PLY file of the C-alpha trace (Angstrom):
ply
format ascii 1.0
element vertex 459
property float x
property float y
property float z
element edge 458
property int vertex1
property int vertex2
end_header
-99.13 -22.78 44.61
-100.92 -25.65 42.88
-99.30 -29.04 42.39
-99.92 -29.33 38.64
-96.98 -30.01 36.35
-96.19 -29.13 32.76
-93.21 -30.50 30.86
-92.06 -28.66 27.74
-90.62 -31.28 25.41
-92.28 -34.59 24.54
-89.22 -36.58 23.55
-87.13 -39.30 25.19
-86.88 -37.34 28.44
-90.26 -35.66 28.82
-92.59 -38.45 27.73
-91.38 -41.35 29.91
-90.50 -39.17 32.91
-93.86 -37.44 33.05
-95.71 -40.72 32.49
-94.11 -42.22 35.59
-94.59 -39.02 37.62
-98.29 -39.08 36.69
-98.54 -42.77 37.59
-97.04 -42.21 41.03
-98.75 -38.86 41.70
-102.43 -39.49 40.92
-103.41 -36.25 42.65
-101.42 -34.11 40.23
-102.39 -33.11 36.71
-99.39 -33.65 34.42
-99.32 -32.13 30.94
-96.62 -32.73 28.32
-96.44 -30.10 25.58
-94.47 -29.83 22.35
-94.58 -27.73 19.17
-94.32 -30.93 17.09
-97.97 -31.80 16.37
-97.14 -35.16 14.80
-95.25 -36.19 17.94
-98.13 -35.15 20.21
-100.62 -36.96 17.95
-98.61 -40.16 18.41
-98.60 -39.75 22.20
-102.40 -39.45 21.92
-102.85 -42.23 19.34
-105.67 -44.71 20.11
-103.40 -47.69 19.40
-100.55 -46.26 21.53
-98.19 -45.94 18.56
-95.93 -43.81 20.74
-93.03 -41.79 19.28
-90.67 -43.29 21.87
-90.09 -47.02 22.28
-89.23 -48.17 25.78
-90.16 -51.51 27.36
-93.07 -50.87 29.74
-93.77 -47.32 28.53
-96.94 -48.18 26.64
-98.42 -49.84 29.73
-97.65 -46.84 31.95
-99.11 -44.36 29.45
-102.21 -46.53 29.03
-102.78 -46.48 32.78
-102.72 -42.69 33.18
-103.38 -41.01 29.83
-106.66 -39.10 30.05
-106.78 -39.57 33.83
-104.05 -37.20 35.00
-101.59 -37.34 32.08
-102.27 -35.22 29.00
-100.36 -34.40 25.80
-100.93 -31.11 24.02
-99.49 -28.51 21.62
-101.09 -25.68 23.63
-97.97 -24.54 25.46
-99.48 -21.20 26.49
-102.44 -22.74 28.30
-100.38 -25.39 30.08
-97.73 -22.94 31.32
-100.41 -20.52 32.51
-102.22 -23.23 34.50
-99.27 -25.14 36.04
-96.96 -23.76 38.70
-94.24 -26.41 38.23
-92.57 -26.32 34.81
-90.11 -28.99 33.67
-87.93 -28.13 30.68
-86.98 -31.20 28.61
-86.17 -29.67 25.22
-83.35 -30.90 23.00
-79.87 -29.45 23.59
-77.81 -30.93 20.72
-74.14 -30.31 20.14
-73.61 -26.93 18.49
-72.35 -27.29 14.91
-71.58 -23.64 14.13
-69.71 -20.65 15.52
-67.95 -20.62 18.88
-67.71 -24.04 20.44
-68.76 -25.82 17.23
-68.58 -29.58 17.63
-68.28 -29.39 21.43
-70.61 -26.91 23.15
-74.36 -27.40 23.58
-76.67 -25.55 21.22
-78.89 -23.63 23.63
-81.12 -21.78 21.17
-84.12 -24.08 21.82
-83.57 -23.87 25.56
-83.48 -20.06 25.48
-86.58 -19.87 23.27
-88.36 -22.09 25.80
-87.29 -19.87 28.71
-88.72 -16.84 26.93
-91.98 -18.71 26.23
-92.33 -19.59 29.91
-91.84 -15.96 30.85
-94.36 -14.75 28.25
-97.12 -17.20 29.21
-96.71 -17.28 33.01
-99.58 -15.85 35.06
-97.97 -16.26 38.46
-94.89 -17.52 40.30
-93.33 -20.69 38.86
-90.78 -23.32 39.78
-88.80 -24.02 36.62
-86.94 -27.34 36.65
-84.14 -28.07 34.18
-84.48 -31.63 32.97
-82.40 -31.26 29.81
-78.66 -31.83 30.02
-77.16 -28.36 30.19
-73.73 -26.77 30.69
-72.75 -25.66 34.17
-74.24 -22.28 35.20
-77.00 -22.44 32.58
-79.54 -22.07 35.39
-78.07 -18.64 36.14
-78.73 -17.60 32.54
-82.29 -18.93 32.72
-82.82 -17.06 35.99
-81.56 -13.85 34.35
-83.98 -14.24 31.41
-86.98 -15.10 33.56
-86.48 -12.63 36.39
-85.02 -9.58 34.65
-88.20 -7.49 35.04
-88.03 -7.86 38.80
-84.92 -5.67 38.86
-82.59 -8.35 40.25
-82.20 -12.08 39.83
-83.21 -12.53 43.48
-86.67 -11.15 42.86
-86.43 -8.61 45.69
-87.24 -5.66 43.44
-89.69 -4.92 40.69
-92.92 -6.69 39.86
-94.15 -9.66 37.89
-94.01 -13.41 38.52
-91.12 -14.87 40.45
-89.33 -17.81 38.81
-87.17 -20.18 40.87
-84.86 -22.29 38.73
-83.84 -25.79 39.82
-81.69 -28.47 38.19
-83.03 -32.03 38.15
-80.87 -33.94 35.64
-82.07 -37.28 34.32
-79.93 -40.40 34.65
-81.93 -42.68 32.37
-80.49 -45.41 30.18
-82.46 -45.93 26.99
-83.93 -49.41 26.90
-84.38 -49.42 30.69
-85.83 -45.93 31.18
-89.06 -47.05 32.85
-87.21 -49.33 35.25
-84.70 -46.53 35.94
-87.56 -44.16 36.72
-89.44 -46.60 38.93
-86.32 -47.84 40.74
-83.71 -45.05 40.50
-80.23 -45.29 41.98
-80.71 -41.67 42.99
-82.67 -38.52 42.20
-80.67 -35.29 42.16
-82.21 -31.85 42.73
-80.12 -28.68 42.81
-81.48 -25.33 43.90
-80.63 -21.89 45.32
-79.66 -21.70 48.97
-82.05 -18.88 49.93
-85.42 -19.51 51.58
-87.33 -19.41 48.27
-84.88 -21.85 46.75
-85.11 -24.27 49.67
-88.91 -24.24 49.49
-88.78 -24.89 45.74
-86.39 -27.80 46.23
-88.76 -29.30 48.80
-91.64 -28.99 46.32
-89.57 -30.93 43.77
-88.57 -33.50 46.40
-92.26 -34.15 47.15
-92.88 -35.15 43.52
-90.35 -37.98 43.70
-90.97 -38.88 47.34
-94.30 -40.33 46.19
-92.35 -43.48 45.32
-88.61 -42.94 45.88
-87.02 -43.42 49.30
-86.01 -40.08 50.81
-82.40 -41.17 51.27
-82.11 -41.63 47.50
-83.27 -38.07 46.81
-80.09 -36.00 46.93
-80.09 -32.21 47.06
-77.27 -29.82 46.25
-76.58 -26.44 44.71
-77.67 -25.84 41.12
-74.22 -25.74 39.54
-73.07 -29.00 41.14
-76.26 -30.69 39.90
-75.64 -29.44 36.35
-72.03 -30.64 36.38
-72.88 -34.01 37.94
-74.86 -35.05 34.86
-71.95 -34.34 32.52
-69.44 -35.93 34.88
-71.49 -39.11 35.38
-71.87 -39.71 31.65
-68.22 -38.89 31.03
-67.14 -41.49 33.61
-69.38 -44.13 32.03
-68.18 -43.26 28.51
-64.59 -43.48 29.72
-65.18 -47.05 30.94
-66.56 -48.08 27.54
-63.58 -46.57 25.72
-61.16 -48.14 28.23
-62.45 -51.69 27.79
-62.51 -51.25 24.01
-58.87 -50.14 24.12
-58.10 -53.35 26.01
-60.15 -55.32 23.45
-57.78 -54.27 20.67
-54.84 -55.45 22.73
-56.61 -58.75 23.42
-57.06 -59.36 19.69
-53.38 -58.64 19.07
-52.12 -60.93 21.85
-54.66 -63.76 21.76
-56.28 -62.87 25.08
-60.07 -62.91 25.60
-61.56 -59.54 26.55
-64.60 -61.11 28.24
-62.33 -63.07 30.58
-60.17 -60.00 31.25
-63.25 -57.86 31.97
-64.72 -60.51 34.28
-61.62 -60.55 36.48
-61.35 -56.74 36.47
-65.01 -56.52 37.47
-64.41 -58.59 40.59
-62.26 -55.76 41.96
-64.66 -53.98 44.32
-62.94 -50.67 43.59
-63.85 -50.98 39.89
-67.00 -53.10 39.59
-68.32 -54.93 36.54
-70.71 -52.45 34.94
-69.84 -50.85 31.59
-66.94 -53.25 31.04
-68.55 -54.94 28.03
-66.44 -54.61 24.88
-68.36 -53.71 21.76
-68.66 -51.28 18.85
-68.52 -48.22 21.10
-71.04 -46.02 22.85
-73.85 -44.17 21.11
-77.12 -42.51 21.99
-78.09 -38.95 22.73
-76.00 -38.40 25.86
-72.51 -39.83 26.08
-70.80 -38.16 23.12
-72.69 -34.90 23.56
-71.97 -34.70 27.29
-68.28 -35.60 26.98
-67.85 -32.98 24.25
-69.62 -30.48 26.47
-67.19 -31.31 29.26
-64.29 -30.85 26.82
-65.62 -27.41 25.89
-66.04 -26.40 29.53
-62.48 -27.47 30.32
-61.18 -25.51 27.32
-63.22 -22.46 28.33
-61.66 -22.42 31.78
-58.13 -23.04 30.47
-57.96 -26.68 31.62
-56.42 -27.89 28.39
-54.83 -31.10 29.71
-58.19 -32.16 31.15
-59.85 -31.28 27.83
-57.35 -33.46 25.94
-57.97 -36.33 28.37
-61.73 -36.32 27.84
-61.32 -35.81 24.08
-59.32 -39.03 24.09
-62.46 -40.87 25.25
-64.24 -39.65 22.10
-61.33 -40.51 19.80
-61.12 -44.04 21.22
-64.83 -44.50 20.58
-64.49 -43.37 16.96
-61.44 -45.59 16.51
-63.46 -48.63 17.60
-65.86 -48.28 14.67
-62.98 -47.76 12.24
-61.36 -50.90 13.66
-64.49 -52.96 12.96
-64.45 -52.11 9.26
-60.66 -52.41 9.01
-60.75 -55.91 10.49
-63.63 -56.96 8.25
-61.70 -55.62 5.25
-58.57 -57.53 6.23
-60.36 -60.82 6.97
-62.41 -60.66 3.76
-59.32 -60.70 1.54
-58.65 -56.94 1.51
-61.71 -55.91 -0.45
-65.33 -55.23 0.38
-66.29 -53.84 -3.01
-69.54 -55.31 -4.36
-69.80 -57.70 -1.41
-73.11 -57.84 0.43
-72.72 -56.88 4.08
-75.78 -57.23 6.30
-75.95 -55.20 9.50
-78.15 -56.88 12.10
-79.24 -54.04 14.34
-79.00 -50.30 13.78
-80.22 -48.86 17.11
-77.35 -47.83 19.36
-78.45 -50.46 21.91
-81.17 -53.05 22.38
-84.71 -52.19 23.52
-84.77 -48.77 21.87
-85.42 -47.38 18.41
-83.00 -44.50 19.00
-80.24 -44.20 16.41
-78.59 -40.98 17.56
-74.80 -41.41 17.41
-75.25 -45.12 16.81
-72.03 -46.99 15.98
-73.92 -48.75 13.19
-74.31 -45.45 11.36
-70.55 -44.88 11.29
-69.90 -48.48 10.23
-72.48 -48.20 7.42
-70.79 -45.07 6.07
-67.34 -46.64 6.24
-68.66 -49.70 4.40
-70.22 -47.43 1.78
-66.79 -45.83 1.28
-65.51 -49.31 0.42
-68.34 -49.74 -2.16
-69.93 -52.58 -0.20
-73.58 -53.50 -0.86
-75.28 -52.79 2.46
-78.48 -54.27 3.88
-79.77 -53.20 7.29
-82.22 -55.04 9.55
-83.56 -53.88 12.92
-86.84 -54.61 14.75
-87.41 -51.01 15.91
-85.03 -48.60 14.18
-85.43 -48.99 10.41
-87.37 -45.75 9.92
-84.69 -43.83 11.79
-81.97 -45.64 9.85
-83.55 -44.56 6.56
-83.60 -40.97 7.78
-80.01 -41.05 9.08
-78.58 -42.56 5.88
-80.85 -40.76 3.39
-77.82 -39.31 1.61
-76.42 -42.78 0.79
-77.71 -44.57 -2.29
-78.40 -48.28 -2.66
-78.86 -49.30 0.97
-81.62 -51.86 1.52
-83.75 -51.92 4.66
-85.24 -55.33 5.41
-87.18 -56.10 8.63
-86.86 -59.90 8.34
-83.41 -61.05 9.47
-83.35 -64.16 7.25
-84.28 -62.21 4.15
-81.74 -59.53 5.01
-78.93 -62.10 5.33
-79.82 -64.00 2.12
-76.88 -63.89 -0.29
-74.70 -61.94 2.14
-70.95 -62.37 2.33
-70.93 -61.21 5.94
-73.42 -60.58 8.72
-72.30 -57.95 11.24
-74.21 -57.94 14.53
-74.27 -54.28 15.60
-77.03 -54.30 18.26
-77.49 -56.91 21.00
-81.20 -57.53 20.47
-82.16 -60.40 22.74
-83.62 -62.57 19.99
-80.52 -62.54 17.79
-78.78 -65.44 19.59
-81.90 -67.61 19.11
-82.14 -67.04 15.35
-81.72 -70.13 13.17
-78.09 -69.53 12.28
-77.93 -72.74 10.21
-80.67 -71.28 8.01
-78.76 -67.99 7.77
-75.54 -69.84 6.87
-77.23 -71.89 4.17
-78.55 -68.73 2.50
-75.23 -66.86 2.45
-72.37 -66.82 -0.05
-69.35 -68.80 1.00
-67.11 -68.32 2.83
-69.73 -66.91 5.19
-68.54 -64.43 7.81
-70.21 -63.39 11.07
-68.73 -60.42 12.90
-70.29 -60.39 16.36
-69.37 -56.92 17.60
-71.45 -57.45 20.76
-70.03 -60.87 21.65
-73.59 -62.05 22.22
-73.71 -65.14 19.97
-72.53 -68.70 20.61
-69.13 -68.59 18.92
-68.48 -72.34 19.14
-71.87 -73.17 17.60
-71.27 -70.73 14.75
-67.86 -72.26 14.03
-69.36 -75.75 13.96
-71.99 -74.52 11.51
-69.24 -73.41 9.16
-69.07 -69.66 9.73
-65.86 -67.71 9.86
-66.41 -65.88 13.14
-64.98 -62.54 14.22
-65.41 -61.06 17.69
-64.41 -57.89 19.49
-61.44 -58.56 21.74
-60.98 -62.22 20.73
0 1
1 2
2 3
3 4
4 5
5 6
6 7
7 8
8 9
9 10
10 11
11 12
12 13
13 14
14 15
15 16
16 17
17 18
18 19
19 20
20 21
21 22
22 23
23 24
24 25
25 26
26 27
27 28
28 29
29 30
30 31
31 32
32 33
33 34
34 35
35 36
36 37
37 38
38 39
39 40
40 41
41 42
42 43
43 44
44 45
45 46
46 47
47 48
48 49
49 50
50 51
51 52
52 53
53 54
54 55
55 56
56 57
57 58
58 59
59 60
60 61
61 62
62 63
63 64
64 65
65 66
66 67
67 68
68 69
69 70
70 71
71 72
72 73
73 74
74 75
75 76
76 77
77 78
78 79
79 80
80 81
81 82
82 83
83 84
84 85
85 86
86 87
87 88
88 89
89 90
90 91
91 92
92 93
93 94
94 95
95 96
96 97
97 98
98 99
99 100
100 101
101 102
102 103
103 104
104 105
105 106
106 107
107 108
108 109
109 110
110 111
111 112
112 113
113 114
114 115
115 116
116 117
117 118
118 119
119 120
120 121
121 122
122 123
123 124
124 125
125 126
126 127
127 128
128 129
129 130
130 131
131 132
132 133
133 134
134 135
135 136
136 137
137 138
138 139
139 140
140 141
141 142
142 143
143 144
144 145
145 146
146 147
147 148
148 149
149 150
150 151
151 152
152 153
153 154
154 155
155 156
156 157
157 158
158 159
159 160
160 161
161 162
162 163
163 164
164 165
165 166
166 167
167 168
168 169
169 170
170 171
171 172
172 173
173 174
174 175
175 176
176 177
177 178
178 179
179 180
180 181
181 182
182 183
183 184
184 185
185 186
186 187
187 188
188 189
189 190
190 191
191 192
192 193
193 194
194 195
195 196
196 197
197 198
198 199
199 200
200 201
201 202
202 203
203 204
204 205
205 206
206 207
207 208
208 209
209 210
210 211
211 212
212 213
213 214
214 215
215 216
216 217
217 218
218 219
219 220
220 221
221 222
222 223
223 224
224 225
225 226
226 227
227 228
228 229
229 230
230 231
231 232
232 233
233 234
234 235
235 236
236 237
237 238
238 239
239 240
240 241
241 242
242 243
243 244
244 245
245 246
246 247
247 248
248 249
249 250
250 251
251 252
252 253
253 254
254 255
255 256
256 257
257 258
258 259
259 260
260 261
261 262
262 263
263 264
264 265
265 266
266 267
267 268
268 269
269 270
270 271
271 272
272 273
273 274
274 275
275 276
276 277
277 278
278 279
279 280
280 281
281 282
282 283
283 284
284 285
285 286
286 287
287 288
288 289
289 290
290 291
291 292
292 293
293 294
294 295
295 296
296 297
297 298
298 299
299 300
300 301
301 302
302 303
303 304
304 305
305 306
306 307
307 308
308 309
309 310
310 311
311 312
312 313
313 314
314 315
315 316
316 317
317 318
318 319
319 320
320 321
321 322
322 323
323 324
324 325
325 326
326 327
327 328
328 329
329 330
330 331
331 332
332 333
333 334
334 335
335 336
336 337
337 338
338 339
339 340
340 341
341 342
342 343
343 344
344 345
345 346
346 347
347 348
348 349
349 350
350 351
351 352
352 353
353 354
354 355
355 356
356 357
357 358
358 359
359 360
360 361
361 362
362 363
363 364
364 365
365 366
366 367
367 368
368 369
369 370
370 371
371 372
372 373
373 374
374 375
375 376
376 377
377 378
378 379
379 380
380 381
381 382
382 383
383 384
384 385
385 386
386 387
387 388
388 389
389 390
390 391
391 392
392 393
393 394
394 395
395 396
396 397
397 398
398 399
399 400
400 401
401 402
402 403
403 404
404 405
405 406
406 407
407 408
408 409
409 410
410 411
411 412
412 413
413 414
414 415
415 416
416 417
417 418
418 419
419 420
420 421
421 422
422 423
423 424
424 425
425 426
426 427
427 428
428 429
429 430
430 431
431 432
432 433
433 434
434 435
435 436
436 437
437 438
438 439
439 440
440 441
441 442
442 443
443 444
444 445
445 446
446 447
447 448
448 449
449 450
450 451
451 452
452 453
453 454
454 455
455 456
456 457
457 458
């Protein structure tokens, strides 16, 4: 078996992950393939205009592209030549048929499995990198190994495929750091001799830079479930602190002070206790809904209702933002200019999937507000996401975007927002001038002294 790697899928998972693997494994050829030619062209662009924005990603790609990292649309050639195949294709929430709105849509995953089988010239280790429902590896094994007579590969002929689960635990905005300094790497595989050897091959990839004690191995199904469970636990913390934030607003408490004290409890810890507009991104909502569907499928309806409550609380948080703005701005938003500063679901990424700002923009449009959106990295995605809404303006410059506004709503905690000239912004706005800091990242006292009417989450 050679050590070369191919990853099918050149998106947020495949691109950064393979770039770091190539950086830390200079003796391996790593190829990232995708059917989207435009995406591959951007990975290969001379000016490194990459399709994914992550701090540090451009530097890593620049160090290894053309040396041992390659991007291509020739899936057949790459699969034929590489004996280790990562699968990082999109698995969005299914929006039709059984499980609509909850289950993962696995049509792209299955098409990829069939492509691997068609193009393979010898035995392969196939590593699930996409977030998948529990026991999906068994289905992939059945598709890949059916011509051998049994899933174990003891009968029949043809290549032998060993399927592993290696879920990613990356946070967008810190993906390169998470890859270089992971809390843990999880690899799940079959318990037979072939499976154990395949797991060790996967371990060697990461052991090039990750301490062995941080590389955890388990069975395939536990690895698949761990990804969903980890994201569900994190999403639950976000919804929990936002539920407390509403109570803080009603009682006059300060959610930041409450969260700080809670975080000192060693049993709880301080991470993901930051009140805000709710979670977004490609993972949390999708994975929690997937967990809901799995619970429903196995008759665990009380558990399904519990996890569904995490989603409902998140949606309620965005409704609460617009409701409070409506109430504070004299019970009407019609024909008032509302500027959203930030549209990405978090800072240091251009990703707008499930972004709270998208929901807020639509709710504001329902109130006939005049909406202007500014974001340093996500405006193109914002235009695509809100293409069905008329009259929205997209302005890169924050000062121009806020000119004439009745309210500025900070939706993303970009690091430069606190250092903007807020006096200049105030002078250019209609009065009374409102700032709704949904991230609690601005200097509230300074804004009040400037003359703003300031709204915060949980205060």
